[in-house]
PALUM-7629 format. One record per residue (C-alpha): residue number from 1; x, y, z. Coordinates in Angstrom, 1 decimal. Example, Ala and Ser with C-alpha at 12.3 -4.5 7.8 and 13.67 -1.06 7.14 Angstrom:
REM residues 2
+-----+--------+--------+--------+
:   i :      x :      y :      z :
+-----+--------+--------+--------+
:   1 :   12.3 :   -4.5 :    7.8 :
:   2 :   13.7 :   -1.1 :    7.1 :
+-----+--------+--------+--------+
This chain:
REM residues 370
+-----+--------+--------+--------+
:   i :      x :      y :      z :
+-----+--------+--------+--------+
:   1 :   81.2 :   86.0 :   69.1 :
:   2 :   84.9 :   86.7 :   69.5 :
:   3 :   85.5 :   83.4 :   71.3 :
:   4 :   84.8 :   84.4 :   74.9 :
:   5 :   81.4 :   82.8 :   75.4 :
:   6 :   82.4 :   81.4 :   78.8 :
:   7 :   83.3 :   84.8 :   80.1 :
:   8 :   80.2 :   86.4 :   78.5 :
:   9 :   77.9 :   84.0 :   80.2 :
:  10 :   79.7 :   84.6 :   83.6 :
:  11 :   79.3 :   88.4 :   83.1 :
:  12 :   75.6 :   88.1 :   83.6 :
:  13 :   76.0 :   86.8 :   87.2 :
:  14 :   79.0 :   89.1 :   87.8 :
:  15 :   76.9 :   92.3 :   87.6 :
:  16 :   73.7 :   90.9 :   89.1 :
:  17 :   75.2 :   89.4 :   92.3 :
:  18 :   76.4 :   92.5 :   94.3 :
:  19 :   77.0 :   90.4 :   97.3 :
:  20 :   80.0 :   88.7 :   95.7 :
:  21 :   81.2 :   91.3 :   93.3 :
:  22 :   82.8 :   94.7 :   93.5 :
:  23 :   81.9 :   95.4 :   89.9 :
:  24 :   78.8 :   97.3 :   90.8 :
:  25 :   80.8 :   99.8 :   92.8 :
:  26 :   82.5 :  101.0 :   89.6 :
:  27 :   80.5 :  102.7 :   86.8 :
:  28 :   83.4 :  103.7 :   84.7 :
:  29 :   85.1 :  101.9 :   81.8 :
:  30 :   86.8 :   98.5 :   82.0 :
:  31 :   89.7 :   96.6 :   80.5 :
:  32 :   89.3 :   92.9 :   80.3 :
:  33 :   92.3 :   90.6 :   79.9 :
:  34 :   90.4 :   87.7 :   78.4 :
:  35 :   91.4 :   84.0 :   78.0 :
:  36 :   89.6 :   82.3 :   75.1 :
:  37 :   87.1 :   79.5 :   75.7 :
:  38 :   89.6 :   76.9 :   74.7 :
:  39 :   91.8 :   77.9 :   77.6 :
:  40 :   89.1 :   78.5 :   80.2 :
:  41 :   87.6 :   75.0 :   79.6 :
:  42 :   90.8 :   73.4 :   80.5 :
:  43 :   90.5 :   74.7 :   84.1 :
:  44 :   88.0 :   72.2 :   85.6 :
:  45 :   88.1 :   73.7 :   89.1 :
:  46 :   87.8 :   77.3 :   88.0 :
:  47 :   84.9 :   79.5 :   89.1 :
:  48 :   84.3 :   81.4 :   85.9 :
:  49 :   82.8 :   84.5 :   87.6 :
:  50 :   85.7 :   84.6 :   90.0 :
:  51 :   88.1 :   84.1 :   87.2 :
:  52 :   86.5 :   87.0 :   85.2 :
:  53 :   86.8 :   89.4 :   88.2 :
:  54 :   90.5 :   88.6 :   88.4 :
:  55 :   90.8 :   89.4 :   84.7 :
:  56 :   89.1 :   92.7 :   84.8 :
:  57 :   90.4 :   96.1 :   85.9 :
:  58 :   88.7 :   99.5 :   86.1 :
:  59 :   89.8 :  102.0 :   83.4 :
:  60 :   91.0 :  101.9 :   79.8 :
:  61 :   94.4 :  100.4 :   79.2 :
:  62 :   95.2 :  100.1 :   75.4 :
:  63 :   98.2 :   98.0 :   74.5 :
:  64 :  100.3 :  101.0 :   73.5 :
:  65 :   99.8 :  102.4 :   77.0 :
:  66 :  100.5 :   99.0 :   78.8 :
:  67 :  103.9 :   98.6 :   77.1 :
:  68 :  105.0 :  102.1 :   78.4 :
:  69 :  104.2 :  101.2 :   82.0 :
:  70 :  107.2 :  100.7 :   84.4 :
:  71 :  108.2 :   97.0 :   84.5 :
:  72 :  106.2 :   95.2 :   87.1 :
:  73 :  103.4 :   97.7 :   87.5 :
:  74 :  100.5 :   96.4 :   89.5 :
:  75 :   96.9 :   97.1 :   88.6 :
:  76 :   94.1 :   96.3 :   91.1 :
:  77 :   91.4 :   94.1 :   89.7 :
:  78 :   87.7 :   93.8 :   90.5 :
:  79 :   88.5 :   91.0 :   92.9 :
:  80 :   89.1 :   92.7 :   96.3 :
:  81 :   92.7 :   92.7 :   97.3 :
:  82 :   93.9 :   91.0 :   94.1 :
:  83 :   96.3 :   92.7 :   91.6 :
:  84 :   97.7 :   91.7 :   88.3 :
:  85 :  101.3 :   92.5 :   87.3 :
:  86 :  102.2 :   94.0 :   83.9 :
:  87 :  105.5 :   93.4 :   82.2 :
:  88 :  106.7 :   93.9 :   78.6 :
:  89 :  109.7 :   93.2 :   76.5 :
:  90 :  111.0 :   94.3 :   73.2 :
:  91 :  111.3 :   91.5 :   70.6 :
:  92 :  113.6 :   93.4 :   68.3 :
:  93 :  116.4 :   95.5 :   69.6 :
:  94 :  116.0 :   99.3 :   69.2 :
:  95 :  112.5 :   98.8 :   67.6 :
:  96 :  109.8 :  100.1 :   70.1 :
:  97 :  107.1 :   98.9 :   67.7 :
:  98 :  108.0 :   95.2 :   68.2 :
:  99 :  107.2 :   94.1 :   71.8 :
: 100 :  105.3 :   91.6 :   73.8 :
: 101 :  103.1 :   92.4 :   76.9 :
: 102 :  102.6 :   89.9 :   79.7 :
: 103 :   99.8 :   89.9 :   82.4 :
: 104 :  101.1 :   87.9 :   85.4 :
: 105 :  103.4 :   86.1 :   82.9 :
: 106 :  100.6 :   85.3 :   80.4 :
: 107 :  101.2 :   86.9 :   77.0 :
: 108 :   98.6 :   89.2 :   75.3 :
: 109 :   98.3 :   87.5 :   72.0 :
: 110 :   95.4 :   89.6 :   70.6 :
: 111 :   96.0 :   93.2 :   71.8 :
: 112 :   93.1 :   95.7 :   71.4 :
: 113 :   90.8 :   93.0 :   70.1 :
: 114 :   87.8 :   95.1 :   71.0 :
: 115 :   87.6 :   98.8 :   72.0 :
: 116 :   84.4 :  100.9 :   72.0 :
: 117 :   85.6 :  103.6 :   74.2 :
: 118 :   84.1 :  102.0 :   77.3 :
: 119 :   85.5 :   98.5 :   77.2 :
: 120 :   88.8 :   97.2 :   76.0 :
: 121 :   89.4 :   93.5 :   75.5 :
: 122 :   92.8 :   92.0 :   75.1 :
: 123 :   93.0 :   88.3 :   74.2 :
: 124 :   95.4 :   86.3 :   76.4 :
: 125 :   97.3 :   83.2 :   75.5 :
: 126 :   95.8 :   81.4 :   78.6 :
: 127 :   94.0 :   82.2 :   81.8 :
: 128 :   95.8 :   83.8 :   84.8 :
: 129 :   96.2 :   81.4 :   87.7 :
: 130 :   94.3 :   82.4 :   90.8 :
: 131 :   95.8 :   85.5 :   92.3 :
: 132 :   97.4 :   85.5 :   95.7 :
: 133 :   96.1 :   87.6 :   98.6 :
: 134 :   99.6 :   89.1 :   98.6 :
: 135 :   99.5 :   90.1 :   95.0 :
: 136 :   99.0 :   93.7 :   95.9 :
: 137 :  101.8 :   94.0 :   98.4 :
: 138 :  103.9 :   96.2 :   96.1 :
: 139 :  102.4 :   99.6 :   95.4 :
: 140 :   99.4 :   99.4 :   93.1 :
: 141 :   98.7 :  101.0 :   89.8 :
: 142 :   95.2 :  102.1 :   89.0 :
: 143 :   93.2 :  103.4 :   86.1 :
: 144 :   94.6 :  106.5 :   84.4 :
: 145 :   93.7 :  106.5 :   80.7 :
: 146 :   90.1 :  107.5 :   79.9 :
: 147 :   88.3 :  108.5 :   76.7 :
: 148 :   88.4 :  112.2 :   76.1 :
: 149 :   84.6 :  112.4 :   75.9 :
: 150 :   84.0 :  110.5 :   79.1 :
: 151 :   81.0 :  112.0 :   80.8 :
: 152 :   82.2 :  113.2 :   84.2 :
: 153 :   78.6 :  114.0 :   85.3 :
: 154 :   78.1 :  110.3 :   85.7 :
: 155 :   80.2 :  110.6 :   88.8 :
: 156 :   77.5 :  112.6 :   90.4 :
: 157 :   75.2 :  109.6 :   90.2 :
: 158 :   77.4 :  107.5 :   92.4 :
: 159 :   76.7 :  106.7 :   96.0 :
: 160 :   79.0 :  108.0 :   98.8 :
: 161 :   80.6 :  104.5 :   99.0 :
: 162 :   81.1 :  104.4 :   95.3 :
: 163 :   82.6 :  107.9 :   95.3 :
: 164 :   85.1 :  106.9 :   98.0 :
: 165 :   86.1 :  103.8 :   96.0 :
: 166 :   86.5 :  105.9 :   92.8 :
: 167 :   88.6 :  108.5 :   94.7 :
: 168 :   90.9 :  105.8 :   96.1 :
: 169 :   91.5 :  104.5 :   92.6 :
: 170 :   92.2 :  108.0 :   91.2 :
: 171 :   94.5 :  109.1 :   94.0 :
: 172 :   96.6 :  106.0 :   93.8 :
: 173 :   96.9 :  106.5 :   90.1 :
: 174 :   98.2 :  110.1 :   90.4 :
: 175 :  100.5 :  109.3 :   93.3 :
: 176 :  102.2 :  106.6 :   91.4 :
: 177 :  102.3 :  108.5 :   88.1 :
: 178 :  103.9 :  111.6 :   89.9 :
: 179 :  106.5 :  109.4 :   91.5 :
: 180 :  107.5 :  108.0 :   88.1 :
: 181 :  107.6 :  111.4 :   86.5 :
: 182 :  110.0 :  113.4 :   88.6 :
: 183 :  107.5 :  114.6 :   91.3 :
: 184 :  108.5 :  112.2 :   94.0 :
: 185 :  108.4 :  114.9 :   96.8 :
: 186 :  104.8 :  115.8 :   95.9 :
: 187 :  103.9 :  112.1 :   95.6 :
: 188 :  105.1 :  111.5 :   99.1 :
: 189 :  103.2 :  114.5 :  100.4 :
: 190 :  100.0 :  113.2 :   98.8 :
: 191 :  100.6 :  109.9 :  100.5 :
: 192 :  100.9 :  111.6 :  103.9 :
: 193 :   97.7 :  113.5 :  103.2 :
: 194 :   95.9 :  110.5 :  101.7 :
: 195 :   93.3 :  110.2 :  104.5 :
: 196 :   92.3 :  113.8 :  104.0 :
: 197 :   92.3 :  113.7 :  100.2 :
: 198 :   90.3 :  110.5 :   99.9 :
: 199 :   87.2 :  112.1 :  101.4 :
: 200 :   87.1 :  114.7 :   98.6 :
: 201 :   84.9 :  114.4 :   95.5 :
: 202 :   87.7 :  115.6 :   93.3 :
: 203 :   90.8 :  117.8 :   93.5 :
: 204 :   93.0 :  120.2 :   91.6 :
: 205 :   96.8 :  120.1 :   92.3 :
: 206 :   99.5 :  122.5 :   91.4 :
: 207 :  102.8 :  120.6 :   91.2 :
: 208 :  106.5 :  121.5 :   91.5 :
: 209 :  109.0 :  118.9 :   90.3 :
: 210 :  111.9 :  117.5 :   92.4 :
: 211 :  114.5 :  119.4 :   90.4 :
: 212 :  112.8 :  122.8 :   91.1 :
: 213 :  112.4 :  122.0 :   94.8 :
: 214 :  116.0 :  120.9 :   95.4 :
: 215 :  117.2 :  123.9 :   93.3 :
: 216 :  115.9 :  126.3 :   95.9 :
: 217 :  112.1 :  126.2 :   96.0 :
: 218 :  112.1 :  124.6 :   99.4 :
: 219 :  109.1 :  126.6 :  100.5 :
: 220 :  106.9 :  124.2 :   98.4 :
: 221 :  107.5 :  121.4 :  100.9 :
: 222 :  106.0 :  123.5 :  103.7 :
: 223 :  103.2 :  124.9 :  101.7 :
: 224 :  101.8 :  121.9 :   99.8 :
: 225 :   98.4 :  122.5 :  101.2 :
: 226 :   98.3 :  125.9 :   99.5 :
: 227 :   98.8 :  124.1 :   96.2 :
: 228 :   95.8 :  121.8 :   96.6 :
: 229 :   92.3 :  123.0 :   95.7 :
: 230 :   89.7 :  120.6 :   97.2 :
: 231 :   86.4 :  119.6 :   95.6 :
: 232 :   87.1 :  121.3 :   92.3 :
: 233 :   88.2 :  119.7 :   89.0 :
: 234 :   89.7 :  122.8 :   87.2 :
: 235 :   91.2 :  122.3 :   83.8 :
: 236 :   93.2 :  125.1 :   82.2 :
: 237 :   90.0 :  126.0 :   80.2 :
: 238 :   88.1 :  126.4 :   83.5 :
: 239 :   90.9 :  128.4 :   85.1 :
: 240 :   91.1 :  130.8 :   82.1 :
: 241 :   87.4 :  131.6 :   82.4 :
: 242 :   87.9 :  132.8 :   86.0 :
: 243 :   87.9 :  136.6 :   86.4 :
: 244 :   90.7 :  138.6 :   88.0 :
: 245 :   90.3 :  138.5 :   91.8 :
: 246 :   88.5 :  135.1 :   91.8 :
: 247 :   89.5 :  133.2 :   95.0 :
: 248 :   90.3 :  129.5 :   95.0 :
: 249 :   89.9 :  127.8 :   98.4 :
: 250 :   92.8 :  125.5 :   99.3 :
: 251 :   93.5 :  122.9 :  102.0 :
: 252 :   95.4 :  125.7 :  103.8 :
: 253 :   92.5 :  127.2 :  105.8 :
: 254 :   94.3 :  130.4 :  106.3 :
: 255 :   95.2 :  131.1 :  102.7 :
: 256 :   93.3 :  131.1 :   99.4 :
: 257 :   94.7 :  131.4 :   95.9 :
: 258 :   93.7 :  134.4 :   93.8 :
: 259 :   93.6 :  134.8 :   90.1 :
: 260 :   95.9 :  137.8 :   89.5 :
: 261 :   95.9 :  137.8 :   85.7 :
: 262 :   93.1 :  136.5 :   83.6 :
: 263 :   94.1 :  134.4 :   80.6 :
: 264 :   92.6 :  133.0 :   77.5 :
: 265 :   92.4 :  133.9 :   73.8 :
: 266 :   90.5 :  137.1 :   74.4 :
: 267 :   92.9 :  138.5 :   76.9 :
: 268 :   95.9 :  137.3 :   74.8 :
: 269 :   98.0 :  136.8 :   77.9 :
: 270 :   99.1 :  133.9 :   80.2 :
: 271 :   96.9 :  133.6 :   83.3 :
: 272 :   98.5 :  133.8 :   86.7 :
: 273 :   97.5 :  132.6 :   90.1 :
: 274 :   99.1 :  134.4 :   93.0 :
: 275 :  101.3 :  136.1 :   90.4 :
: 276 :  102.7 :  132.7 :   89.2 :
: 277 :  102.1 :  131.3 :   85.7 :
: 278 :  101.4 :  127.7 :   85.0 :
: 279 :  104.3 :  125.7 :   83.4 :
: 280 :  102.4 :  122.7 :   82.0 :
: 281 :   98.6 :  122.9 :   82.0 :
: 282 :   96.6 :  119.7 :   82.4 :
: 283 :   99.8 :  117.8 :   83.0 :
: 284 :   98.0 :  114.8 :   84.5 :
: 285 :   94.3 :  114.0 :   84.9 :
: 286 :   91.9 :  111.2 :   85.5 :
: 287 :   88.3 :  111.1 :   86.5 :
: 288 :   88.8 :  112.9 :   89.9 :
: 289 :   92.2 :  114.5 :   90.0 :
: 290 :   93.9 :  117.0 :   87.7 :
: 291 :   97.5 :  118.3 :   88.0 :
: 292 :   99.1 :  121.4 :   86.6 :
: 293 :  102.8 :  122.0 :   87.0 :
: 294 :  104.4 :  125.3 :   88.1 :
: 295 :  107.7 :  127.1 :   87.6 :
: 296 :  107.8 :  128.3 :   91.2 :
: 297 :  105.7 :  127.7 :   94.3 :
: 298 :  102.8 :  130.0 :   95.1 :
: 299 :  103.5 :  133.0 :   97.4 :
: 300 :  101.3 :  133.9 :  100.3 :
: 301 :  100.0 :  137.1 :   98.7 :
: 302 :   96.8 :  139.0 :   97.9 :
: 303 :   96.3 :  141.3 :   94.9 :
: 304 :   96.4 :  144.3 :   97.3 :
: 305 :   99.9 :  143.6 :   98.6 :
: 306 :  101.8 :  144.0 :   95.4 :
: 307 :  102.0 :  146.4 :   92.5 :
: 308 :  103.5 :  144.1 :   89.7 :
: 309 :  104.2 :  140.5 :   89.0 :
: 310 :  108.0 :  141.1 :   88.8 :
: 311 :  108.3 :  142.4 :   92.3 :
: 312 :  107.1 :  139.0 :   93.5 :
: 313 :  109.4 :  137.0 :   91.4 :
: 314 :  106.6 :  135.6 :   89.2 :
: 315 :  107.9 :  136.7 :   85.8 :
: 316 :  106.9 :  134.6 :   82.9 :
: 317 :  110.0 :  133.3 :   81.1 :
: 318 :  108.9 :  135.0 :   77.8 :
: 319 :  107.3 :  138.3 :   79.0 :
: 320 :  105.9 :  140.4 :   81.8 :
: 321 :  102.4 :  141.6 :   81.6 :
: 322 :  100.4 :  144.0 :   83.8 :
: 323 :   98.1 :  142.6 :   86.4 :
: 324 :   94.4 :  143.6 :   85.9 :
: 325 :   92.0 :  143.9 :   88.8 :
: 326 :   88.3 :  143.0 :   89.0 :
: 327 :   85.6 :  145.1 :   87.6 :
: 328 :   82.5 :  146.1 :   89.7 :
: 329 :   79.1 :  146.1 :   88.2 :
: 330 :   78.3 :  149.1 :   86.0 :
: 331 :   81.8 :  149.7 :   84.7 :
: 332 :   83.0 :  148.9 :   81.2 :
: 333 :   86.5 :  147.4 :   81.5 :
: 334 :   89.2 :  146.3 :   83.9 :
: 335 :   92.1 :  148.7 :   84.6 :
: 336 :   95.5 :  147.6 :   83.5 :
: 337 :   97.5 :  147.7 :   86.8 :
: 338 :   97.6 :  148.6 :   90.5 :
: 339 :   99.2 :  151.7 :   91.9 :
: 340 :  101.5 :  151.8 :   94.8 :
: 341 :   98.6 :  151.8 :   97.3 :
: 342 :   97.2 :  148.7 :   95.7 :
: 343 :   94.4 :  150.6 :   94.0 :
: 344 :   93.3 :  150.6 :   90.4 :
: 345 :   95.0 :  153.3 :   88.2 :
: 346 :   92.7 :  155.8 :   86.5 :
: 347 :   91.9 :  155.3 :   82.9 :
: 348 :   89.6 :  156.7 :   80.2 :
: 349 :   86.7 :  154.6 :   79.0 :
: 350 :   84.6 :  156.1 :   76.3 :
: 351 :   85.8 :  159.6 :   77.4 :
: 352 :   84.5 :  158.9 :   81.0 :
: 353 :   87.0 :  158.6 :   83.8 :
: 354 :   86.4 :  155.4 :   85.8 :
: 355 :   87.9 :  154.4 :   89.2 :
: 356 :   87.7 :  150.7 :   89.9 :
: 357 :   87.0 :  149.5 :   93.5 :
: 358 :   89.9 :  147.2 :   94.3 :
: 359 :   87.9 :  145.4 :   97.0 :
: 360 :   85.3 :  144.1 :   94.7 :
: 361 :   85.6 :  140.4 :   94.1 :
: 362 :   83.0 :  138.9 :   91.7 :
: 363 :   81.3 :  135.6 :   92.5 :
: 364 :   82.5 :  132.6 :   90.7 :
: 365 :   80.2 :  130.5 :   88.6 :
: 366 :   80.5 :  126.9 :   89.7 :
: 367 :   81.1 :  124.9 :   86.5 :
: 368 :   81.0 :  121.5 :   88.2 :
: 369 :   78.0 :  121.8 :   90.5 :
: 370 :   80.2 :  121.6 :   93.6 :
+-----+--------+--------+--------+
């Protein structure tokens, strides 16, 4: 009814013919760069289903987001090995609200024509000429903007092949976004570990920017694996629910991360992992990958090897707080700090002296069914 009857008709065959379409391998949201019927009908030799696949990309790309992409950004389409190129230009100098966006040189004349949170349609001035097999030679850009209420449990319904395809999209998305945001060292490291990461279902990454690395935190380069938590998508809300002593398995098989200070509203303190606080929580995220940035790289430590945060150089820029330790069943509260032997200090709880076992590590509830 918006003037895309030709594409609407082709969509029926697009999703029913899995032999010629990759659309069925993606169950997430779509963005369609749609030429109107008046334009499509002028292409006598066009295969409308093929044309539609080359005008569709996985993920949500509203116009305001498209115009902020680096000039020449490539987005992979539903047609295998075919990418579109996004460019934009300001029409009025020093006025960011006045701009034009082009898809492979074709102007978006009707931006955000339709958006229901699962599909975005942008009306194009004309159709995109058939894309070249070499259209993806420059590094690709993939979906990265999704509705906040997107149901991630839908990912659990995907087949292994669909999971692999989704993870490829999401990894490429984060790698490119990190490179363009001052995290080029980490971006390169993820490229080198791409074959290992793409086999995961999801991943949590703790990032250090280039400025911090080249200012003295060189250890991050050699310990990137310690900063990657495989098969867990941990938002800051998830991390703050973890108790003190909760371990986080990393790609470094010999070392795990440990929650050394619990966070959240109830604790009224900033959570710390391996005595380090998070600089920017939920800095980047898509359907499979979430990135938190750090002030300093994680140290190879355990709660029993230190007495305070400050001794390990993990001070919070605003304050220093004592490090609590886990509480075994049957006790009332956690103690406030560790003594010089790495044991919990004595404290009074309801007039009863309690000594906490420092070796007790509670089980972690798996919030994501992993």
